[in-house]
KOLKENU-100090 format. One line per 2 residues: for each residue x, y, z of C-alpha. Coordinates in Angstrom, 3 decimals. Layout:
BEGIN
X/Y/Z ~ ...
END
This chain:
BEGIN
-52.801/-51.105/-24.223 ~ -53.279/-47.431/-24.764
-55.856/-47.265/-21.949 ~ -53.522/-49.129/-19.580
-50.737/-46.689/-20.307 ~ -53.072/-43.831/-19.517
-53.952/-45.318/-16.117 ~ -50.285/-45.832/-15.289
-49.581/-42.232/-16.187 ~ -52.316/-40.971/-13.869
-51.129/-43.190/-11.021 ~ -47.602/-41.935/-11.571
-48.748/-38.323/-11.460 ~ -50.629/-38.958/-8.242
-47.606/-40.615/-6.693 ~ -45.417/-37.696/-7.630
-47.892/-35.290/-5.996 ~ -47.806/-37.305/-2.756
-43.990/-37.338/-2.768 ~ -43.959/-33.623/-3.454
-46.070/-32.922/-0.364 ~ -43.676/-34.975/1.775
-40.628/-33.212/0.315 ~ -42.212/-29.762/0.803
-42.950/-30.529/4.465 ~ -39.363/-31.690/5.098
-38.012/-28.618/3.318 ~ -40.068/-26.267/5.491
-38.828/-27.970/8.671 ~ -35.197/-27.772/7.488
-35.473/-24.080/6.617 ~ -37.051/-23.300/10.020
-34.178/-25.063/11.808 ~ -31.658/-23.291/9.582
-33.225/-19.931/10.449 ~ -32.925/-20.714/14.166
-29.219/-21.433/13.698 ~ -28.788/-18.241/11.673
-30.527/-16.183/14.386 ~ -28.172/-17.670/16.960
-25.158/-16.730/14.819 ~ -26.465/-13.179/14.403
-26.726/-12.833/18.174 ~ -23.139/-14.058/18.615
-21.937/-11.665/15.899 ~ -23.649/-8.729/17.611
-21.979/-9.624/20.903 ~ -18.621/-9.939/19.156
-19.133/-6.580/17.442 ~ -19.874/-4.924/20.775
-16.703/-6.439/22.253 ~ -14.647/-5.239/19.293
-16.056/-1.723/19.705 ~ -15.170/-1.774/23.405
-11.588/-2.737/22.553 ~ -11.436/-0.104/19.793
-12.669/2.587/22.192 ~ -10.068/1.564/24.749
-7.185/1.679/22.280 ~ -8.357/4.955/20.786
-7.539/6.476/24.161 ~ -4.141/4.743/24.147
-3.349/5.971/20.613 ~ -4.331/9.601/21.160
-1.203/10.815/23.000 ~ 0.964/8.985/20.460
-0.881/10.676/17.589 ~ -0.441/14.032/19.346
3.295/13.415/19.645 ~ 3.427/12.477/15.954
1.612/15.670/14.989 ~ 4.147/17.791/16.872
7.010/16.205/14.935 ~ 5.171/16.557/11.617
4.773/20.303/12.228 ~ 8.547/20.648/11.951
8.650/18.997/8.492 ~ 7.927/21.451/5.642
4.981/20.545/3.392 ~ 4.547/17.149/5.051
0.807/16.801/4.480 ~ 0.965/18.373/1.029
3.577/15.804/-0.009 ~ 1.627/12.921/1.546
-1.574/13.934/-0.267 ~ 0.201/14.356/-3.602
1.895/10.961/-3.212 ~ -1.401/9.193/-2.511
-2.758/7.615/-5.739 ~ -6.364/8.621/-4.976
-6.065/11.813/-2.928 ~ -3.635/13.471/-5.332
-6.501/13.813/-7.814 ~ -8.334/16.014/-5.323
-5.741/18.786/-5.022 ~ -5.934/21.520/-7.646
-2.979/23.853/-8.127 ~ -4.673/26.429/-5.889
-5.393/23.758/-3.262 ~ -1.705/22.889/-3.219
-0.801/26.499/-2.444 ~ -3.246/26.479/0.476
-1.977/23.102/1.731 ~ 1.446/24.669/2.268
-0.191/26.281/5.317 ~ -1.571/22.947/6.641
0.255/22.109/9.885 ~ -1.626/19.103/11.214
-4.413/16.672/10.472 ~ -6.432/14.780/13.073
-8.926/11.943/12.725 ~ -11.001/11.174/15.808
-13.749/8.606/16.368 ~ -16.775/9.599/18.421
-16.845/8.154/21.921 ~ -19.367/5.653/20.591
-17.129/4.463/17.752 ~ -19.928/3.197/15.543
-21.786/6.513/15.622 ~ -19.252/8.481/13.565
-15.967/10.366/13.388 ~ -14.424/13.732/12.570
-11.505/14.919/10.445 ~ -9.805/18.178/11.430
-7.381/20.195/9.301 ~ -5.297/22.768/11.212
-3.791/25.633/9.206 ~ -1.462/28.493/9.978
-2.874/31.979/9.560 ~ -3.042/32.314/5.799
-4.133/34.727/3.048 ~ -6.953/32.467/1.848
-9.555/32.131/4.631 ~ -10.222/33.372/8.156
-10.342/30.051/9.989 ~ -7.267/28.128/11.102
-9.237/25.000/12.032 ~ -11.518/23.213/9.576
-13.485/20.198/10.813 ~ -15.731/17.826/8.928
-17.866/15.335/10.891 ~ -19.662/12.208/9.733
-22.529/10.948/11.901 ~ -24.113/7.578/11.163
-27.854/7.649/11.868 ~ -30.079/4.754/12.889
-32.001/4.763/9.623 ~ -28.814/3.887/7.744
-28.155/7.382/6.455 ~ -25.245/9.687/7.145
-25.291/13.254/8.401 ~ -22.353/15.429/7.368
-21.320/18.739/8.911 ~ -18.352/20.941/8.027
-16.871/24.229/9.154 ~ -18.217/27.019/6.989
-15.171/28.505/5.274 ~ -15.009/32.304/5.305
-12.904/33.053/2.265 ~ -10.992/36.295/2.239
-11.783/38.800/-0.480 ~ -10.885/37.491/-3.926
-10.141/34.002/-2.609 ~ -12.054/30.774/-2.972
-13.113/31.174/-6.588 ~ -9.982/29.344/-7.894
-11.082/26.404/-5.781 ~ -14.454/26.150/-7.404
-16.671/28.506/-5.397 ~ -18.601/31.302/-6.995
-19.275/33.765/-4.174 ~ -22.140/35.596/-5.820
-23.877/37.603/-3.102 ~ -26.950/38.126/-5.263
-29.607/35.512/-4.657 ~ -29.297/32.270/-2.745
-28.109/29.916/-5.433 ~ -25.840/27.076/-4.343
-22.182/27.753/-5.256 ~ -20.912/26.186/-8.454
-18.439/23.466/-7.535 ~ -15.546/21.883/-9.416
-13.488/18.862/-8.438 ~ -11.178/19.997/-5.633
-10.339/19.378/-2.008 ~ -12.358/22.348/-0.798
-15.408/21.453/-2.868 ~ -15.314/18.029/-1.186
-14.823/19.554/2.251 ~ -17.735/21.990/1.895
-20.163/19.488/0.394 ~ -22.504/18.479/3.237
-25.665/17.958/1.215 ~ -27.428/14.734/2.154
-27.560/12.868/-1.133 ~ -26.076/9.954/-3.041
-22.768/11.563/-3.943 ~ -20.437/9.937/-6.464
-18.213/7.076/-5.390 ~ -14.934/9.010/-5.267
-16.303/11.872/-3.150 ~ -18.054/9.352/-0.905
-14.751/7.548/-0.311 ~ -12.473/10.529/0.326
-13.144/10.628/4.057 ~ -12.713/6.857/4.381
-9.423/6.996/2.471 ~ -8.114/9.713/4.797
-9.339/7.880/7.897 ~ -8.406/4.303/7.063
-5.393/4.713/4.795 ~ -3.612/8.067/5.043
-4.087/8.852/8.747 ~ -2.754/5.565/10.219
0.607/5.902/8.436 ~ 1.103/9.130/6.445
4.871/8.584/6.533 ~ 4.512/5.732/4.036
3.197/8.225/1.453 ~ 5.548/11.055/2.411
8.460/8.639/1.972 ~ 7.028/7.003/-1.131
9.500/8.471/-3.652 ~ 12.454/8.132/-1.286
11.647/4.455/-0.702 ~ 11.553/3.823/-4.442
14.956/5.484/-4.879 ~ 16.440/3.358/-2.078
15.049/0.181/-3.613 ~ 16.521/1.076/-6.987
19.913/1.711/-5.394 ~ 19.810/-1.622/-3.539
18.965/-3.486/-6.731 ~ 21.839/-1.792/-8.538
24.264/-2.706/-5.749 ~ 23.131/-6.340/-5.863
24.010/-6.429/-9.536 ~ 27.610/-5.678/-8.584
27.796/-2.037/-9.612 ~ 31.155/-0.404/-8.930
31.165/2.285/-6.221 ~ 34.447/4.036/-6.879
34.282/7.233/-4.804 ~ 35.684/9.327/-7.626
32.789/8.279/-9.875 ~ 30.031/8.231/-7.256
27.931/11.018/-8.766 ~ 28.082/9.485/-12.228
27.211/6.064/-10.822 ~ 24.186/7.492/-9.003
22.942/8.898/-12.281 ~ 23.546/5.541/-13.956
21.564/3.809/-11.196 ~ 18.637/6.116/-11.854
18.737/5.436/-15.583 ~ 19.141/1.679/-15.089
16.135/1.669/-12.795 ~ 13.980/2.988/-15.620
13.538/5.546/-18.355 ~ 11.345/8.489/-17.166
7.728/7.362/-16.933 ~ 4.646/9.509/-17.554
1.081/8.654/-16.548 ~ -1.329/9.398/-19.409
-4.531/8.683/-17.459 ~ -5.365/12.420/-17.050
-5.659/12.695/-20.838 ~ -8.352/9.997/-20.884
-10.253/11.373/-17.888 ~ -13.437/13.394/-18.266
-12.749/15.145/-14.960 ~ -10.059/17.443/-16.371
-7.039/16.622/-14.199 ~ -4.957/19.629/-15.220
-2.339/18.952/-12.563 ~ -1.823/15.423/-13.857
-1.602/16.647/-17.437 ~ 0.955/19.271/-16.487
3.111/16.680/-14.722 ~ 3.047/14.332/-17.729
3.909/17.176/-20.115 ~ 6.892/18.176/-17.966
8.203/14.596/-17.795 ~ 7.833/13.981/-21.522
9.303/17.337/-22.542 ~ 12.407/16.832/-20.422
12.807/13.220/-21.568 ~ 12.569/14.166/-25.261
15.247/16.796/-24.753 ~ 17.601/14.773/-22.546
17.220/11.166/-23.713 ~ 14.832/10.966/-26.637
13.147/8.081/-24.782 ~ 10.421/7.815/-22.147
7.787/5.346/-20.982 ~ 4.031/5.743/-20.543
1.552/3.950/-18.301 ~ -2.256/4.110/-18.374
-1.739/4.808/-22.055 ~ -5.040/3.670/-23.515
-3.787/0.494/-25.201 ~ -5.532/-2.334/-23.286
-2.974/-4.414/-21.394 ~ -4.942/-7.601/-22.035
-4.878/-6.828/-25.770 ~ -1.092/-6.407/-25.639
-0.745/-9.796/-23.934 ~ -3.087/-11.451/-26.430
-1.169/-9.956/-29.363 ~ 2.145/-11.268/-28.017
0.630/-14.720/-27.546 ~ -0.779/-14.906/-31.079
2.468/-13.522/-32.501 ~ 4.538/-16.215/-30.773
2.173/-18.833/-32.145 ~ 2.501/-17.454/-35.691
6.297/-17.349/-35.630 ~ 6.316/-20.920/-34.332
4.808/-22.209/-37.580 ~ 6.995/-23.878/-40.263
8.532/-21.445/-42.735 ~ 6.294/-22.484/-45.646
3.170/-21.590/-43.648 ~ 4.568/-18.194/-42.689
5.531/-17.485/-46.295 ~ 1.853/-17.756/-47.248
1.603/-14.208/-45.869 ~ 4.471/-12.851/-47.989
4.261/-9.198/-49.167 ~ 2.470/-8.236/-52.369
4.641/-7.221/-55.339 ~ 4.728/-3.457/-55.752
3.925/-2.582/-52.137 ~ 5.868/0.518/-50.975
7.034/-1.436/-47.921 ~ 7.050/-5.211/-47.359
3.722/-5.590/-45.521 ~ 3.313/-9.202/-44.432
5.810/-11.793/-43.264 ~ 9.506/-11.146/-43.798
13.015/-12.060/-42.659 ~ 16.227/-10.110/-42.614
18.570/-10.974/-45.515 ~ 21.230/-13.567/-44.597
24.015/-10.998/-44.996 ~ 22.271/-8.454/-42.736
23.770/-7.813/-39.294 ~ 20.175/-7.707/-37.977
18.833/-11.105/-36.949 ~ 15.050/-11.273/-36.725
11.877/-12.163/-38.553 ~ 8.851/-9.891/-38.594
5.280/-9.320/-39.634 ~ 4.564/-5.788/-40.884
1.207/-4.113/-41.484 ~ -0.161/-0.806/-42.750
-3.395/0.670/-41.295 ~ -6.138/-2.001/-41.044
-8.008/-0.850/-44.181 ~ -4.902/-0.683/-46.399
-4.944/-2.796/-49.562 ~ -1.221/-3.488/-49.088
-1.853/-5.693/-46.053 ~ -1.485/-9.467/-46.293
-2.784/-11.286/-43.212 ~ -2.115/-14.931/-42.339
-5.128/-17.224/-42.033 ~ -3.722/-18.648/-38.800
-3.562/-18.403/-35.840 ~ -7.306/-17.947/-35.711
-8.230/-14.374/-34.894 ~ -4.654/-13.106/-35.312
-5.624/-10.526/-37.936 ~ -8.473/-9.184/-35.757
-6.115/-8.774/-32.803 ~ -3.573/-6.966/-34.980
-6.191/-4.572/-36.364 ~ -7.555/-3.783/-32.903
-4.060/-3.209/-31.530 ~ -3.173/-0.934/-34.451
-6.287/1.207/-33.881 ~ -5.496/1.528/-30.164
-1.950/2.626/-30.961 ~ -3.198/5.375/-33.294
-5.342/6.883/-30.521 ~ -2.491/6.815/-28.013
-0.026/8.205/-30.553 ~ -2.282/11.175/-31.305
-2.322/12.043/-27.599 ~ 1.466/11.778/-27.296
1.856/13.871/-30.457 ~ -0.369/16.544/-28.900
1.742/16.489/-25.732 ~ 4.961/16.894/-27.731
3.298/19.758/-29.622 ~ 2.662/21.520/-26.305
6.130/20.689/-24.980 ~ 7.701/22.371/-28.017
5.529/25.452/-27.583 ~ 3.987/25.097/-31.034
0.551/26.537/-31.865 ~ -2.329/24.276/-30.759
-2.861/21.280/-33.072 ~ 0.107/22.277/-35.253
1.649/18.797/-35.384 ~ -1.688/17.024/-35.826
-2.510/19.253/-38.807 ~ 0.989/18.883/-40.250
0.817/15.127/-39.738 ~ -2.781/14.376/-40.743
-2.080/11.556/-43.229 ~ -2.417/8.267/-41.353
-1.917/6.000/-44.391 ~ 1.801/5.610/-43.654
1.548/4.454/-40.060 ~ 3.099/1.018/-39.571
3.032/-1.724/-36.956 ~ 5.365/-4.679/-36.761
5.746/-7.712/-34.546 ~ 9.194/-9.281/-34.242
10.771/-12.573/-33.261 ~ 14.473/-12.614/-32.376
16.241/-15.999/-32.224 ~ 18.485/-16.918/-29.316
21.972/-15.429/-29.290 ~ 24.795/-17.602/-30.600
28.303/-17.933/-29.204 ~ 29.650/-15.495/-31.781
26.883/-12.881/-32.105 ~ 24.034/-11.458/-30.060
22.712/-8.490/-32.065 ~ 19.026/-8.551/-32.977
18.906/-5.022/-34.414 ~ 22.108/-3.024/-34.711
22.489/0.506/-33.400 ~ 20.169/2.895/-35.239
17.827/5.870/-34.928 ~ 14.195/5.701/-36.017
13.285/7.461/-39.250 ~ 9.700/8.370/-38.316
7.957/10.773/-35.895 ~ 7.241/8.686/-32.787
7.773/4.987/-32.050 ~ 5.962/2.866/-29.441
7.359/-0.488/-28.278 ~ 6.366/-3.217/-25.877
8.474/-6.329/-25.370 ~ 8.016/-9.635/-23.622
9.766/-10.538/-20.374 ~ 13.034/-11.400/-22.170
13.782/-7.721/-22.867 ~ 16.782/-6.720/-24.944
15.952/-3.146/-25.968 ~ 18.842/-0.818/-25.071
19.251/2.967/-25.230 ~ 22.558/4.712/-25.927
23.341/7.781/-23.820 ~ 25.370/10.850/-24.759
28.393/9.283/-23.035 ~ 28.157/6.169/-25.236
26.779/3.997/-22.461 ~ 24.124/1.377/-23.241
21.164/1.278/-20.842 ~ 18.914/-1.825/-20.845
15.212/-0.950/-20.746 ~ 13.533/-3.298/-18.301
10.415/-4.894/-19.820 ~ 7.072/-4.185/-18.152
3.925/-5.837/-19.470 ~ 1.786/-2.748/-18.716
4.139/-0.101/-20.110 ~ 4.883/1.326/-23.543
8.390/2.527/-24.381 ~ 8.279/5.672/-26.530
11.004/7.404/-28.525 ~ 11.003/10.355/-30.894
12.358/9.790/-34.381 ~ 14.367/11.729/-36.945
11.364/13.717/-38.196 ~ 10.786/15.314/-34.787
14.515/15.964/-34.390 ~ 14.609/17.805/-37.725
11.378/19.758/-37.163 ~ 12.642/20.919/-33.751
16.096/21.755/-35.170 ~ 17.699/19.401/-32.620
15.640/20.642/-29.637 ~ 14.477/17.038/-29.286
16.729/14.113/-30.039 ~ 16.269/10.929/-31.984
18.305/8.611/-29.780 ~ 20.371/5.627/-30.846
19.108/2.257/-29.667 ~ 19.512/-1.432/-30.436
18.176/-4.878/-29.588 ~ 20.468/-7.431/-27.928
19.554/-11.118/-28.045 ~ 19.975/-13.488/-25.119
21.433/-16.979/-25.030 ~ 18.792/-19.678/-24.729
15.798/-17.311/-24.961 ~ 13.857/-16.011/-27.930
12.590/-12.432/-27.800 ~ 9.206/-11.184/-29.024
8.058/-7.584/-29.303 ~ 5.728/-5.131/-31.050
6.588/-1.722/-32.474 ~ 4.205/0.952/-33.760
5.631/3.639/-36.037 ~ 3.681/6.913/-36.090
4.719/8.285/-39.464 ~ 3.957/11.218/-41.730
2.762/11.194/-45.323 ~ 5.359/10.145/-47.874
4.991/13.385/-49.865 ~ 5.452/15.550/-46.778
8.315/18.032/-46.863 ~ 10.486/17.861/-43.749
12.749/20.702/-42.614 ~ 13.452/22.674/-39.417
10.380/24.720/-38.525 ~ 10.796/28.530/-38.633
9.722/28.502/-34.986 ~ 13.133/26.957/-34.157
15.271/28.489/-36.888 ~ 14.633/31.557/-39.043
12.089/33.115/-36.663 ~ 14.728/33.225/-33.926
17.719/33.909/-36.184 ~ 19.055/30.378/-35.757
20.502/28.575/-38.757 ~ 18.640/25.434/-39.892
20.717/22.364/-39.085 ~ 19.198/20.251/-41.865
18.336/20.568/-45.537 ~ 14.718/19.912/-46.398
13.663/16.585/-47.918 ~ 10.655/14.509/-48.920
9.901/11.943/-46.261 ~ 9.460/9.104/-48.771
12.922/9.788/-50.218 ~ 14.550/9.460/-46.821
12.458/6.386/-46.044 ~ 13.692/4.651/-49.186
17.311/5.467/-48.361 ~ 16.880/3.998/-44.892
15.131/0.936/-46.266 ~ 18.089/0.333/-48.579
20.291/0.101/-45.476 ~ 18.413/-3.103/-44.662
17.927/-4.595/-48.111 ~ 21.474/-3.808/-49.284
23.572/-3.340/-46.134 ~ 26.739/-1.292/-46.802
30.012/-3.060/-46.149 ~ 31.336/-0.060/-44.221
29.468/1.368/-41.196 ~ 30.254/4.933/-42.315
28.254/4.324/-45.495 ~ 25.011/3.681/-43.608
22.488/6.439/-44.352 ~ 21.043/8.309/-41.370
19.660/11.776/-40.708 ~ 23.144/13.322/-40.849
22.866/12.781/-44.624 ~ 20.741/15.968/-44.678
22.851/17.900/-42.176 ~ 23.863/21.406/-43.281
27.204/21.017/-41.511 ~ 28.434/18.223/-43.813
END
């Protein structure tokens, strides 16, 4: 029987070999036929490409007089091209502060395909006579060669004496070393070396040709269009337009459309976008002084992590109460880290999960949902990095010595993060968190699509902060207000619940050490002969007073402890 099986196996192997030869022969025939079809398609595609190029060449001639007419109109609009470049999300990164000064002399820009469209194109920048360089016409050409490479030529810029260096060129007449180049428009323009340049530089010409040049008005009008859209949305919501209050209403529209927003991406870039940093610093400084609130985008906290954290948080709060209570705070913890609820007699209506820094022994993490604790720890660590950057920006905005706030506030053990669930509003009450000011240095918040966070203005008007899943809402707290002697404000805010919809959110509290002494800095008081507006205090003492507001709410609103408790005017 064993021998018979062996024979059958050999016969089977032989049969498989025969079948394989037949299959291989059929496969070869099929591939040859497929190649013939593919060759036919390639021929058709080449013919189509030639026809498209013929049409493109024809319409290039039709467009040219229209482009010329457009250029004449643009010449009458001050700083048109400068504004368009600065409004473009990619090209704005190319203009240094010195480039922007030069671009004020740019009168027209022209993009022109070669007569044989597929062989290349040129970009010409026409300037008025200016104090920076001799030429008034700068042209850069891109020629596509048969071997698949690209030849680049550019007008050689003759910088006037003392000029050019701010834009990245070291005009050392000794030796023949290539100029040292930094990231700028003119370093891009003058770079004609045939090499594999980085992606951004390689795309600049294509962005100008394919995006900016066809419709520069869309970028010049970018900010105006946004303002118009905001106004339309406000009108649709039924906003009053009493002529006597028109100016005030316009300001309200602007605030309703969004708290000032700063882009933090320049602070994470290795390319040193000083212009972007300066813009963010200006926005944040003004917002801290005027409102006490601002928003940040490209902030370093991964958006997908924020979404994951909200999802796990909703799942946790959906558990039965006995499961949530398994993560109750430890006895003796300075603050109730773990799961908690507001006391029944509290005007605040929410439940929360609070944590200290990830390595703190005070933390109590729930066992479920699976991975919830890991997500919380990762989110906390991301917040710390972002908060340190914002703290540094505020330091610069206040004109303090470099790293002053980071050295003053070096104890990270008291940082806190909390996730909240707010039940639906009832027929008789809708407050989730009553009006208050934050006790700490800086607070970061993101909320789900339900929203509910509101800011109180100086004229006692409540402004809803529209939720955005990619944005962090930031506000300065009482500590910063005291240190700055009221230069920056800790603004009142609250959370309003909605009927039929639960609200979920996260808040990160960038604190200072509990034993830290807080008082107006001499920089804003005694050094400038200005009286301190607050008495000094230990941060932990104030924190305990504020915590008592929640655990033992006063019956009278005037008995609630806030930063005015330490005011020198009371």
